[in-house]
N, C-alpha and C positions, 0 to 999 in steps of 0.2 A: 504494500500500500504506500502510495506517495503522499507526502504532506504538502499542502500549499505553502508557497514562500510567504514568510511574514511580511506584512506591509511595512514600508519604510517609516522611520520615525519623523520624517519631515512633515511640516504642516501641509494640509491639502492645498492651500493657496500657492505655496512654493512649487509643489508638484504640478499643479494646474498650469502655472506659468511655464514651467519646463516642458510640459506636454505640448502646449500650443506654440512654443518656440520651435519645436521640431516638426510642426505641421504647417506647410507653406500655405499662404493665403494671397489672393489677388489684391492688388493695390488700387485704391480709388481715392479720389479727392471729392469731398462733399462741400458744396458752396450754397450760400443763402444770402438774402438781403437782410442785414442786421439794422438796428436802429441808427447806427452811425455809419452805415455803408456796407460794402461787401465783406463777408466773412467766409472762411473755409478752413478745412483741415484734411489731413491724410487719414484714411481709414483702411484697415485690412479686415474689417468684420462684415463687409457687405455680402449678402447672400440672396440668391434667387429664392422666392418663396412660392409663387404661383404664376401660372401663365395666363389664366383667364379669371379675374382681371390680372394683368401683369403687375406683380407685387414684389418688392424687395424689402429686406430688413437689414439693420445695422445698429451698432450701439455707439454712444458717445460718452465720454467721461470728462468731467471737470473742464475748467477753462472758459474763457470768454467766447471763443468761436463755438465750442460745443454747446454752451447754454443758448446761444442765439440760434444755432441750427435746430436744437431740440424744441425751441419755441416757435420756429418758422411754420408757416402753412404750406409753403412750397420750397423745394430745394432742387439742386441739380447734382446728380451723382455722376462723376466722370470716371470711366474705367480707363486707366492710363496704361500705355505701353512702355517698353524698355527705353524707348527714345524720349520719354518724359521723366527720366530719373531725377533731373535737377528740379523739376516742378514738384515731384513727390517729396523730395527732401525739403524744399522750401515750405510746403504746407505741413510738413511733419515737425518743423521747428517753430515753437510758439513765438520766438523772438525775431524770426525772419520777416522782412517786409513782404507783404502779399498784395496782389492786385496793383503792381507798379506800372508805370507807363511803358516799361520795356517788356512786360508780360503780355502775351497775345490773348486778350480777354475782352469781353463786351458785356453790357447789361442787356438782357433779353427784354422785349417789349412787356413781358409779364413781371419784370423786376429782378429776376435772379441773375447772378453773375455766371457767365459761360466761359470756360477755358477752351478756346477754339482748337488748340492742338491735341486735345484728348482724343483717343481712338473712338470712344463712345461717350455720349452725353445723354443721360436719362433725366428728363425733367419730371419731377414727382410731386405728388400731394401727400403730405403726412396724414395717415388715417388712424394711427394708433401710437400712443406713448405709454411705456410701462417702466416706471422707476424700478431698478434692481440694484441694490447695494449703492455704490457710488456712481453707477452708470444709468443711462436711460436707453432702453431698447425702443427703436423707432421702426414702424412698419409704414411703407410708402407705396402708393399706387402710382404706376408709371403713366404719365400723360402724353409725353412726346419723346422720341428718340432721334438723335442726330448721330450719323456715322461718319467717321474720318479714318478709314482703314489704313493700316501701316504694316509693312513687312517686318517691323522691329520685334514682334512677338510681345506677349504680355509681360508686365512687371509684377513680380511676386515678392512677398516678404517672408523670409525664413531665417530663424535663428538670429534675430535682431539686425538683419542686413537685407538689402534689396538684391534681387537676382532676376534673371530672365530664363525662360525655358528655351531649350534648343528646338528650333522649328524643324519639322520633317524627320524627327527621330522618335516615332511612337514606340511604346513598349509592346512587344508581341507576346501574347500569352498562350 
């Protein structure tokens, strides 16, 4: 008879963070119109939830941009590619200047900021907010989609670093 391995003595929170550091996630930039102008942040928690109606979910934690995004009625979720690495880094750094004159962006007629170089831009209406610990889980219905395809491949976040996936090298099973 085999005995199960004892559970590690580390707190669940530390193991949880370690588990998700080892689990790659797509990189997105979420933007909204805040009371003092455009706000945005880099997110790796965006997930597809449903196709009909097209719905996605993500979470935000603390900070000025996160609180304005959580309170917004509409947002734009930008799915970025490996060729937008610097853009993702800028929006991941709370002290970095965002929405500068040198950045390729515009305000949509509906009021949200759009990053023109993103591979995909999904304009969404937030339909549900659920506070969870220090975060807020947001569900959003997709209203419009803009495509800007690139051969750069997706940008992913893994083990606290940005990466890209090798295009054309599928795993064969």
